[in-house]
N, C-alpha and C positions, 0 to 999 in steps of 0.2 A: 084199375081205378077203384078206390074204396076197398070193399071187402072182396071184390072179385080178383083172383090171383091166378095168373098163368103158371106161376111156380108151384102153387098148391095143386093145380090140375096135373102137372107133370110129376110131382112127388106122389100123388095118388096113383098115377099110372105106373110109375117105376117102383114104388115102394121104398124109395131112397131119396136123400136130399138132392135138391136141384144142384147140378154140377157133377153128380156122381155118374158112373157108367150107366148108360141107359138114357141119359138126358138127350143125347144126340138123336137116338132112335125116336124118342117122344117128339122132339122138334120136327123130325121128318114126317111122322105120322100126322101130326096136327096140320102141318103145311099141306100135305097131300089132301087131307080132308077139306080144308078151306078151298084149295084149288079145284077140287072135284065138285064143289057145290054148283048147281046149275043157275048161277046168277052172273050178271055182268060185273066184272071186277075192274076197279080203277086203283091206281097207286100201288102200294105194296100189297101183295096177296100172299099171306102166310103168317107164320108166327112172329110176333114182335116181343122182344125181351127188354123192356125199359127198366133198367136197374133202379131208378129212383121214382118210378111211378107204380110200383108194385111192392106192397109191404113185405112179402116173403122174399122177393128178389133182393130187396134192400137188406134184409136181415141176413140172407145167405152171402151177400157181397161182404158184409161186415165180418161174417164168420170165416170168410176166405174159401168157401166151398167151390167157387169159380172165379175166374178173372177175365181179363181182356182176351187172352189167347183162346180160352174156352168159348167166349162169345163169338170170336171170329170163326172158330170151327163150326159153331151152330149156324152161323150165317151162310155156310155152304149149303145148308138144307132148309133154311127158313127165309122169311121175307125181308128182314132188315139187316143192318150191320151192327154198329155200336150205338146204343141208345141210352142217353142220360148217364154217362160215365163220370163219376166224381173224380177230380184230379187235384193234386196240390197246386197251389198258386205258382210255385217255382218250377213247374214242368217246363222243360226247354222246348224251343222251337224244333230242334232235331228229334226229340222224343215224339212230339206230335206228328212231325213229318213221317217218321217210321210207321207209326200207327196208321196214318192215312194211306200210306203206301201199301200196307197190308190189306186195308179195306179195298183200295182200288185194284189190287191184284186179284182178289177174290171176285170182285164185280166183273172184271175183264174175263177171268177164267170161266165163270159160270154165266156170263152174258146176261146179267141182271143188275138192276139198280140196287145199290147198298148205300146207307147213310152213315154218318158219324156225328152224333151229338155228344161232343166231349166238353166237360164242364170244369175248367180250371177255377179254383176258388182263391181269389187274391187274398194274401195274408194267411192262408191256411196251409198246414203242412200235413204230410202223411201221418196217420195215426189220430188226427183230429176228426171231428164230425162236421158235416155240412150243417148249415143253419138257415134253411128255408123257412119262411113263414107262409108259403103258398100251400094250401091243403092238398093240392094235387101232387106235390113232390114229397117224397119220404126221405127224411134225413138219415144219413148213413155214414159209415166210416170212409174217410179219404185214404186210399191206399197208394203206396209208392208206385210210380211208373217205371218199369224196367228200362 
């Protein structure tokens, strides 16, 4: 939120762009630290990677340094699944079902809750930008869904 960026923290830790090798390790280290804190935890306990709620995550998404598959991999060691993923308005039901199937498979495998906030933008195509007026959401590139 605002000037606080989990991507910036990870980049400082790894010395490389978010999505580069080392990102997975950073995600695991942060999650372990959160889970080791001697406080009562509720809901998700670990790293959250909200693509459109973090300026640097949104920038790196636009640059293509990471994608849905990388986020799914990070979900195996962190607290959430796919969070605020911009998608073209013509994404098919089958594409969304495959993505949700991958999230469900990880959740079942690791016996933990994972979420999926997928955001198809009606009338927008891959290569265009989102157009939120909400200050909590960072506009970014809409990428094609494989």
